[in-house]
N, C-alpha and C positions, 0 to 999 in steps of 0.2 A: 343320403347323398350318393351312395353307390347305386341304388336302384335307379335314380334319376340319371346318373352318368352312364349307366349301362345301356341306355338307349343308344349311345354313339357306338359305332361299329368297331372302331379301333381302341376302345377304352379298355385298359388293364388296371384293376385296382391295385395291383402290386406296385405301380409306378405313381401312386399318390403322393404328392410332395407337399409338405407343411411349410408354410411361409414362416420365416423366423425374423423377428425385429432385432435390429442391431442399434445399440445406442452408442453415440460417440460423445464423451464428456470432456470438455476442455477445462482444465484447471488454470484459470488466468493467474492465480496467485501462488503457483508452484514455487516461484523463487522469492517470495515476499513473506515478511511477518510484520505484524503491526501491533505496536503497544499504545495504548491510550493513556494519557497522563492528565490528572486533575492537579492543577497547581494555580496559585495566584501570582506566580513569579512573572515578570516581563520576559519576553521572548529571548532577549539577549542575556539575561541573568540565568535563565534555564539552560540556554546553550552553554554558557560558561560552566555551570555545575555539571552538566552532562560531560562535557570535555574533561573536566577534573576527575570525575568519578570513573569514566570509562576509558580514559586515555585517548579520546578522539580528538579531532580538530575541525569540529563543524564551523563552517563559514557562512556568514549571511550573504545571500545573493538577492537578486531582484525578487519581489514578492510573486507568489504563485497566483495565477488567475485562472479558475476553472471555466468560467463561461464569460460572455461578453457583457455581463451586467455591471461591470466595474468593480466588483468585490474582489479585493486582494487579501492574501493571507501570507503572513511571514513564513519564509522558507529559508532553511539552512541545509547544507549538504556537506558530506564528508565521504571520501572514497579511500579505501585501503590499497588501492592500486588495480591493476588489470586483472589479478586472479583473487582479489579480496572482496570484502563485502562493501556495500555502499549504504549509508545512513541518511535518511531525510528526516529533519525536524519540521513539522508543519503546523501552523497555528490553525485553531478551528474558530477563531473569532473574527467578525467584522461587524461594525455598527449596524449594518443592514441585515445581518443573519449570520448563521452558522455555515461552515463549509460543508459538514455532515450533520444535517438537522436531527438525524436519528441518534447522534452521540451529544445530547444536550449538555450533559454535566462534564464533558470532556473539553479541556482547553487546548491540548496539543496531542499530536500524533507523532510517534517515532516509527518510521518504516525502516525496515532493514531488508536489503536486497542481497540475494546469494549468501545468506547466513544459514549454512546447512546444519549447524551444530545446535540442536535444541537445548542441550545443557547450557551453552553459551548464551542463549536468548533468555532462558531462566535466571541465569547469573546477572544479566543486564537488568532484568526487571528488579530482581532483589536489590541490586546496588543503587537503582535509582529511587526505590522506596526509602532508602536511608537519607536522602537529601532533604535538608530542612527547606520547607516551602512546597514540597510535593505531598499532596494528600493521598494520592492513590496512582498506581501503575496496574493496567490491566492488559492481558494478552487478549487480542480480539479474533473472533473466528471471522475471517474476512468474507467468507461466502455468505454471511447473514446480512451484509450491508448492501443495500440496493445501489446499483450503478457504480460501485467501487471499481470495476474493471475500466470504466471510462476515466475515472480519476487517476488511476495507475498510469493509464496511457498518457494522460496529460502531464503527469509528473515526469515520466521518461522524456517526453518532448522538451519539457521546460529544463531538465538536466542536460539535454543535448544542446540547447540554445545558449543556455547560461553557464555551463560549466565545461562540457566537452568541447564545444566549438563556439567560444564566445566571440562576438563580433568586436570591432574596434572599441565601441562604446558600452558594450555589454559585459565588460569583464566583472568578475566578482568583487564584492565590497567586503573589506576586512571587518571582523567582528568589532563591535563598539567597545 
């Protein structure tokens, strides 16, 4: 290359610059953790037991809808306040299919938002494993699930519409 470039009159090989690639990676799930729950319990029973075991107050709101296909999934939410964590319990079942088809054996997802204590997350998983009717609780690597960033975005919008700024007719429904 130096011989070829030396043909140019102003070429100085000491000023040869090497291009460097910079990668910019975005972690869409930085504030989130996801537990998968295998259970035969109905959503309201599971929410009740989660509330009892973890001291939460999950409340049922309008069902979550990811796309315009009409499939809705049960959705519960609890927020510990402005500076606390937020918990979402989300069903994975609809008669026409799963919310996350890659998670076939999973019945529910418990998302935590802004729970920065990994010890507390492991404690939550351990406590849930002691509930009768729960067969398994698994911590999920969220980066391994395709299009999960889109679902998280829809979850945040759903929370904004139903919990944070509910309309006159869109207020939360109390647990059954």
